[in-house]
C-alpha positions as CSV (number, residue, x, y, z in Angstrom):
1,M,-119.0,74.7,28.0
2,A,-122.0,76.2,26.1
3,K,-125.5,75.7,27.4
4,A,-128.1,74.4,25.1
5,L,-132.0,74.2,25.2
6,I,-133.7,71.5,23.1
7,V,-137.0,72.2,21.8
8,D,-138.8,69.4,19.6
9,D,-142.2,67.4,20.0
10,S,-140.5,64.3,19.2
11,R,-138.7,62.5,22.3
12,F,-136.6,60.5,19.6
13,M,-135.5,63.5,17.9
14,R,-134.4,65.2,21.2
15,R,-132.5,62.2,22.1
16,I,-130.6,62.3,19.0
17,I,-129.8,66.0,19.2
18,K,-128.9,65.6,22.9
19,S,-126.4,62.9,22.1
20,A,-124.8,64.9,19.4
21,L,-124.5,68.0,21.5
22,E,-123.1,66.1,24.4
23,E,-120.5,64.4,22.2
24,G,-119.7,67.9,20.9
25,G,-119.0,69.0,24.3
26,Y,-122.1,71.0,25.2
27,E,-124.2,71.2,28.4
28,I,-128.1,70.3,28.0
29,V,-129.8,72.7,30.5
30,G,-133.2,71.8,29.4
31,E,-135.6,70.2,27.0
32,A,-139.2,71.1,25.8
33,D,-141.7,69.3,23.5
34,N,-143.5,72.6,22.5
35,G,-142.8,76.2,21.8
36,A,-144.6,77.6,25.0
37,D,-142.6,75.5,27.2
38,G,-139.3,76.4,25.1
39,I,-140.0,80.1,25.7
40,T,-140.5,79.6,29.5
41,L,-137.4,77.5,29.7
42,Y,-135.5,79.9,27.7
43,K,-136.2,82.8,30.1
44,E,-135.7,80.6,33.1
45,L,-132.4,78.9,32.0
46,K,-130.8,81.5,29.7
47,P,-129.0,79.1,27.5
48,D,-126.3,80.1,25.2
49,F,-128.1,78.6,22.3
50,V,-131.5,76.9,21.5
51,T,-132.4,74.1,18.9
52,M,-135.8,74.6,17.8
53,D,-138.3,72.4,15.8
54,I,-140.9,74.3,13.7
55,T,-143.6,71.8,13.4
56,M,-145.2,71.2,16.9
57,G,-148.5,70.9,18.4
58,G,-149.7,74.3,20.5
59,K,-147.2,77.2,19.9
60,D,-145.1,76.2,16.9
61,G,-141.4,76.8,16.6
62,I,-141.7,80.0,14.2
63,R,-143.9,81.7,17.2
64,A,-141.5,80.5,19.7
65,V,-138.6,82.0,17.7
66,Q,-140.1,85.3,17.5
67,E,-141.3,85.4,21.2
68,I,-137.8,84.4,22.3
69,H,-136.2,87.4,20.1
70,E,-138.6,89.8,21.5
71,F,-137.4,88.8,24.8
72,D,-133.6,88.6,23.9
73,K,-132.6,90.1,20.6
74,K,-129.0,88.4,20.8
75,A,-130.7,84.9,21.1
76,R,-129.0,82.1,19.2
77,I,-131.5,79.9,17.8
78,L,-130.7,77.1,15.2
79,V,-133.8,75.8,13.6
80,V,-133.9,71.9,13.3
81,S,-136.9,71.0,11.0
82,A,-138.0,68.7,8.3
83,L,-138.9,71.9,6.4
84,N,-136.2,73.3,4.6
85,E,-135.0,76.8,5.0
86,N,-136.7,78.2,1.9
87,T,-139.9,76.8,2.8
88,I,-139.8,78.3,6.2
89,K,-138.7,81.7,5.0
90,Q,-141.5,81.9,2.4
91,N,-143.9,81.0,4.9
92,E,-142.7,83.4,7.5
93,P,-140.2,85.9,6.4
94,K,-139.9,87.5,9.7
95,I,-138.4,84.3,11.5
96,K,-135.1,85.4,13.1
97,A,-133.3,82.1,13.5
98,T,-129.6,82.2,13.4
99,A,-129.2,79.2,11.4
100,F,-131.2,76.4,9.9
101,I,-130.5,72.5,9.4
102,T,-132.7,70.1,7.8
103,K,-133.9,66.7,9.3
104,P,-132.4,64.2,8.9
105,F,-128.8,65.7,9.5
106,E,-125.3,64.8,10.0
107,K,-124.2,65.1,13.5
108,E,-120.9,66.8,12.2
109,T,-123.0,69.5,10.2
110,L,-125.0,70.0,13.5
111,L,-121.8,70.6,15.5
112,E,-120.4,73.0,12.8
113,L,-123.4,75.1,12.6
114,I,-123.5,75.4,16.5
115,K,-119.7,76.2,16.4
116,G,-120.5,78.9,13.9
117,I,-123.4,80.5,15.7
118,L,-121.5,80.7,19.0
119,E,-118.4,82.6,17.5
């Protein structure tokens, strides 16, 4: 069972992602509501993948993705954001997320993307 870390400043969105991942057979090893805590938990818990929001107070998801990749070049990160992938890449072309999904999303689409990044 793959281990997941969920990083999103919305408790409601973390609950939605957690429910979808658990239904998909994934173990949630941690949750964070900002990028800085997400980085700390990544280093501590070493999850198999991370779901990462972009727009958060404090350290945003773009910076968190970059710092996680500095720590672990093989990190698998799924950006889950209200911003679309093109907007993110235009504003931060160096972001090294493994995959992107736009909120709101279908549970099946989320699970397919995660399955793909874990293969």
